[in-house]
C-alpha positions in Angstrom: 0.0 0.0 0.0 1.2 3.5 -0.7 1.3 6.2 2.0 -1.1 9.1 1.9 1.8 11.5 1.3 2.9 9.6 -1.8 -0.6 9.4 -3.2 -1.1 13.1 -2.5 2.2 14.1 -4.2 1.4 11.9 -7.2 -2.1 13.4 -7.4 -0.6 16.9 -7.3 1.8 15.9 -10.1 -1.1 14.7 -12.2 -3.1 17.9 -11.5 0.0 20.0 -12.5 0.3 18.1 -15.8 -3.4 18.4 -16.5 -3.3 22.2 -15.8 -0.5 22.9 -18.3 -0.9 22.4 -22.0 2.0 20.7 -23.7 4.5 23.1 -25.3 4.6 23.0 -29.0 7.8 21.7 -30.4 8.7 25.2 -31.5 8.0 26.7 -28.1 9.9 24.0 -26.3 12.8 24.5 -28.7 12.8 28.3 -28.2 12.7 28.0 -24.5 15.5 25.4 -24.5 17.7 27.5 -26.8 17.4 30.5 -24.5 18.0 28.3 -21.4 21.0 26.5 -22.9 22.6 29.7 -24.1 22.9 30.8 -20.4 24.0 27.3 -19.2 26.6 27.0 -21.9 28.0 30.4 -21.0 28.3 29.3 -17.4 30.0 26.0 -18.4 32.5 27.8 -20.5 33.4 30.4 -17.8 33.3 28.1 -14.8 34.5 24.8 -16.2 31.4 23.1 -14.7 29.7 20.1 -16.3 26.2 20.4 -17.7 24.7 18.8 -14.5 26.7 21.1 -12.3 25.8 24.2 -14.2 22.1 23.4 -14.2 21.7 21.6 -10.9 20.4 18.7 -13.0 16.7 19.5 -12.5 14.5 16.4 -12.8 17.5 14.0 -12.2 19.0 12.3 -9.2 21.6 14.6 -7.5 24.5 15.2 -10.0 27.9 13.9 -9.4 31.0 13.7 -11.6 31.7 10.2 -10.4 29.7 7.5 -12.4 30.0 4.9 -9.5 28.6 7.5 -7.1 25.8 8.4 -9.5 24.8 4.7 -9.9 24.9 4.3 -6.1 22.5 7.3 -5.7 20.3 6.0 -8.4 20.1 2.5 -6.8 19.4 4.1 -3.4 16.2 5.7 -4.6 15.1 3.1 -7.1 12.3 1.9 -4.9 11.5 5.2 -3.3 8.2 6.2 -4.9 8.1 9.6 -3.1 11.5 10.5 -4.4 10.6 9.4 -7.9 7.5 11.6 -7.9 9.6 14.5 -6.6 12.1 14.1 -9.4 9.5 13.8 -12.1 7.6 16.9 -10.8 10.9 18.9 -10.8 11.6 17.7 -14.4 8.1 18.6 -15.6 8.3 22.0 -14.0 11.7 22.5 -15.7 10.2 21.4 -19.0 7.5 24.0 -18.9 9.9 26.7 -17.9 12.9 25.8 -20.1 11.7 23.4 -22.8 14.1 20.6 -21.8 12.2 17.3 -21.8 12.3 15.4 -18.5 14.3 12.2 -18.2 11.9 9.3 -18.9 13.5 6.9 -16.4 11.9 8.3 -13.3 8.4 8.4 -14.7 9.0 4.8 -15.9 9.9 3.9 -12.3 6.6 5.4 -11.0 4.6 3.4 -13.6 6.5 0.2 -12.7 5.4 0.6 -9.0 1.8 0.4 -10.2 2.4 -2.4 -12.6 4.1 -4.5 -9.9 1.2 -3.7 -7.5 -1.5 -4.7 -10.0 0.4 -8.0 -10.8 0.4 -8.9 -7.1 -3.2 -7.9 -6.4 
């Protein structure tokens, strides 16, 4: 069974998605172009990676170490609350900056419900 907090946060995510029309490909591209221009400038001047310069919205906390990243990803793999938080952050980032959210986290949310329906 899912906690009330998880159900509430998932419901809020669904409501957020339903209340925002999808960006046209042109609008998403325009927003992303403006966003990336600023990010690229920061990367060039600071030497930061893309994840460091952006804060990696809609992703697990960024790290330059692949083993550390995989460890973090594994640590939240079965944390539905964290998956919903990441997806919401990615969706909000998409509407603001035109960068599509990473599909992995939404897929993980869906897999929770598929697993649950297979055991019911």
